[in-house]
VOKEKOL-73777 format. One record per residue: residue number from 1; residue in three letters; x negated, z negated, y of N, C-alpha, C, CB in turn. Coordinates in steps of 0.05 Angstrom, whole numbers. Glycine has a CB too. Layout:
{marke NUM,'ALA',{X,Z,Y},{X,Z,Y},{X,Z,Y},{X,Z,Y}}
...
This chain:
{marke 1,'MET',{-16,0,-24},{0,0,0},{-17,0,25},{19,-24,0}}
{marke 2,'LYS',{-42,7,23},{-60,8,47},{-47,23,69},{-86,19,40}}
{marke 3,'ASN',{-38,48,64},{-27,65,85},{-1,52,96},{-20,92,74}}
{marke 4,'GLY',{13,37,80},{38,24,89},{33,5,111},{51,10,66}}
{marke 5,'ASN',{8,-5,114},{2,-24,135},{6,-11,162},{-27,-33,132}}
{marke 6,'VAL',{2,14,165},{6,28,191},{36,26,198},{-3,58,190}}
{marke 7,'LEU',{53,31,179},{82,29,184},{89,0,191},{98,38,160}}
{marke 8,'LEU',{79,-19,176},{85,-47,181},{74,-56,208},{73,-65,158}}
{marke 9,'ASP',{51,-46,216},{39,-54,242},{56,-43,265},{11,-42,244}}
{marke 10,'ASN',{73,-23,260},{89,-11,281},{119,-16,276},{84,18,282}}
{marke 11,'ILE',{125,-37,261},{153,-43,253},{171,-46,278},{155,-68,236}}
{marke 12,'ALA',{161,-56,300},{177,-60,324},{185,-34,337},{161,-77,345}}
{marke 13,'LYS',{172,-12,330},{178,14,341},{200,29,326},{154,32,342}}
{marke 14,'ILE',{208,18,303},{227,32,286},{255,32,299},{229,19,258}}
{marke 15,'HIS',{268,55,299},{294,58,311},{308,81,297},{292,63,342}}
{marke 16,'THR',{333,87,305},{347,110,296},{367,118,317},{361,105,268}}
{marke 17,'THR',{380,141,312},{400,151,330},{428,140,322},{400,182,331}}
{marke 18,'PRO',{448,142,339},{475,134,331},{485,150,306},{494,139,354}}
{marke 19,'MET',{478,176,305},{485,191,281},{470,181,257},{480,221,286}}
{marke 20,'GLY',{445,173,261},{429,162,239},{441,136,228},{401,157,248}}
{marke 21,'VAL',{451,119,246},{464,94,237},{487,100,219},{474,78,262}}
{marke 22,'GLU',{504,119,226},{527,126,210},{519,139,183},{545,145,225}}
{marke 23,'ARG',{498,156,184},{489,170,160},{478,149,140},{467,190,167}}
{marke 24,'ILE',{462,130,150},{450,109,133},{472,92,122},{430,92,149}}
{marke 25,'ARG',{491,83,139},{513,66,131},{529,80,108},{532,60,155}}
{marke 26,'ARG',{535,106,112},{550,121,92},{534,125,66},{558,149,103}}
{marke 27,'ASN',{509,133,68},{492,138,44},{488,113,27},{466,150,53}}
{marke 28,'LEU',{485,90,40},{479,66,26},{505,50,19},{460,49,41}}
{marke 29,'GLY',{527,58,30},{552,44,26},{552,17,39},{557,41,-4}}
{marke 30,'LEU',{540,14,62},{537,-12,75},{563,-21,88},{516,-11,96}}
{marke 31,'GLY',{580,-2,97},{605,-9,110},{599,-24,135},{622,-26,91}}
{marke 32,'GLU',{619,-40,143},{617,-54,169},{605,-83,165},{644,-56,182}}
{marke 33,'GLU',{599,-90,140},{589,-117,136},{560,-120,146},{589,-124,106}}
{marke 34,'VAL',{546,-98,151},{520,-98,163},{522,-91,192},{500,-78,148}}
{marke 35,'ASP',{517,-110,210},{520,-105,238},{498,-86,249},{519,-131,253}}
{marke 36,'ASP',{473,-92,242},{450,-77,253},{436,-63,230},{431,-96,268}}
{marke 37,'VAL',{440,-37,228},{429,-20,207},{398,-19,209},{441,8,207}}
{marke 38,'VAL',{388,-17,233},{359,-16,237},{346,-42,228},{352,-10,267}}
{marke 39,'GLU',{358,-64,235},{348,-90,226},{348,-93,196},{364,-113,239}}
{marke 40,'TRP',{370,-83,184},{372,-83,154},{350,-67,142},{400,-72,146}}
{marke 41,'CYS',{344,-43,153},{323,-26,142},{296,-39,146},{324,2,156}}
{marke 42,'CYS',{291,-50,170},{265,-63,175},{260,-87,157},{264,-73,205}}
{marke 43,'LYS',{281,-102,151},{278,-125,132},{269,-115,105},{305,-140,130}}
{marke 44,'HIS',{281,-93,96},{274,-82,70},{246,-69,70},{295,-61,61}}
{marke 45,'ILE',{239,-56,92},{212,-44,94},{191,-66,93},{209,-28,120}}
{marke 46,'CYS',{196,-89,106},{176,-111,107},{175,-128,82},{183,-129,130}}
{marke 47,'ASP',{194,-124,64},{195,-140,39},{169,-135,23},{220,-133,23}}
{marke 48,'LYS',{158,-156,12},{133,-153,-4},{136,-135,-28},{123,-180,-12}}
{marke 49,'GLN',{161,-132,-38},{166,-116,-62},{168,-86,-55},{191,-125,-75}}
{marke 50,'SER',{169,-79,-29},{173,-51,-22},{148,-34,-28},{180,-49,8}}
{marke 51,'GLU',{153,-10,-37},{132,9,-42},{132,30,-20},{135,24,-70}}
{marke 52,'ILE',{111,28,-3},{110,46,21},{89,68,16},{103,30,46}}
{marke 53,'THR',{98,93,19},{80,115,16},{84,134,40},{84,130,-11}}
{marke 54,'ARG',{64,150,45},{67,171,65},{63,198,52},{47,167,89}}
{marke 55,'ASN',{81,216,58},{79,244,49},{84,262,72},{99,249,25}}
{marke 56,'GLY',{63,274,82},{66,292,106},{73,276,131},{87,313,100}}
{marke 57,'LYS',{95,285,143},{103,272,168},{121,248,165},{117,292,186}}
{marke 58,'ASN',{127,240,141},{146,218,136},{134,195,119},{170,228,122}}
{marke 59,'TRP',{144,171,125},{139,148,109},{163,145,91},{135,122,126}}
{marke 60,'TYR',{158,136,66},{180,130,47},{177,102,37},{180,151,23}}
{marke 61,'CYS',{198,87,39},{198,59,30},{218,57,7},{205,39,53}}
{marke 62,'LYS',{209,50,-17},{226,47,-40},{229,17,-46},{215,62,-65}}
{marke 63,'ILE',{254,7,-47},{259,-21,-54},{288,-24,-62},{252,-39,-29}}
{marke 64,'ASP',{292,-41,-82},{319,-48,-91},{337,-24,-97},{332,-66,-71}}
{marke 65,'GLY',{325,-2,-106},{341,22,-112},{348,39,-88},{367,14,-125}}
{marke 66,'TYR',{335,33,-65},{339,49,-41},{313,63,-33},{349,30,-18}}
{marke 67,'ILE',{316,85,-19},{293,99,-7},{299,103,23},{287,126,-21}}
{marke 68,'ILE',{282,91,40},{286,93,69},{264,113,79},{283,65,83}}
{marke 69,'THR',{272,133,94},{254,153,104},{250,150,134},{264,182,98}}
{marke 70,'VAL',{225,146,143},{218,142,171},{198,163,180},{206,113,175}}
{marke 71,'ASN',{203,175,203},{184,195,214},{159,180,222},{197,209,238}}
{marke 72,'ALA',{136,191,214},{110,177,217},{100,178,246},{89,190,200}}
{marke 73,'TYR',{111,196,263},{101,198,290},{120,184,310},{99,227,298}}
{marke 74,'SER',{146,186,306},{165,174,325},{176,148,316},{187,193,331}}
{marke 75,'TYR',{171,141,290},{182,117,277},{213,116,278},{171,92,291}}
{marke 76,'THR',{225,140,276},{254,142,274},{262,142,245},{264,168,288}}
{marke 77,'ILE',{281,125,238},{292,125,211},{309,151,209},{309,99,205}}
{marke 78,'ILE',{300,169,192},{314,194,189},{338,191,172},{295,216,178}}
{marke 79,'THR',{334,178,149},{356,174,130},{349,152,111},{363,200,115}}
{marke 80,'ALA',{368,144,95},{363,125,73},{384,133,52},{366,95,83}}
{marke 81,'HIS',{376,130,27},{395,136,6},{389,120,-19},{394,166,-1}}
{marke 82,'LYS',{408,119,-37},{404,106,-62},{386,123,-79},{431,99,-76}}
{marke 83,'GLU',{368,110,-94},{350,124,-112},{366,136,-134},{328,105,-122}}
{marke 84,'LYS',{360,161,-140},{374,174,-162},{364,164,-189},{371,205,-161}}
{marke 85,'LYS',{383,159,-207},{376,150,-233},{368,173,-250},{399,134,-246}}
{marke 86,'VAL',{346,170,-265},{336,192,-282},{350,189,-309},{305,191,-285}}
{marke 87,'ARG',{362,211,-318},{375,211,-344},{356,222,-364},{401,227,-343}}
{marke 88,'ASN',{357,211,-388},{341,221,-410},{355,245,-422},{335,199,-431}}
{marke 89,'ALA',{342,268,-422},{354,291,-434},{350,290,-464},{343,318,-422}}
{marke 90,'LYS',{371,293,-480},{369,293,-509},{362,321,-518},{395,283,-523}}
{marke 91,'ALA',{342,322,-535},{334,349,-546},{356,359,-565},{307,347,-560}}
{marke 92,'THR',{363,383,-562},{382,395,-580},{368,414,-599},{405,410,-565}}
{marke 93,'LYS',{377,415,-623},{365,433,-644},{381,458,-648},{362,418,-670}}
């Protein structure tokens, strides 16, 4: 998680747009029980169990079955979604 330290060092810069708030809320099924979506995401990003990686222009934080995507330059939360479950394909004869 060495690279993740850069994201954690800039956690105060993380933000999103009003459309981003609604997209994240919808994708994660947060509903109205979460007042501050950015705060919710920051809490999960800062969790010691989170796996933070950088791929190109984005940071990806995987935790608790969620993936949070943050732009590496502007620190804007682009989206967040539930991690897709991998199904085992049965071989057919």
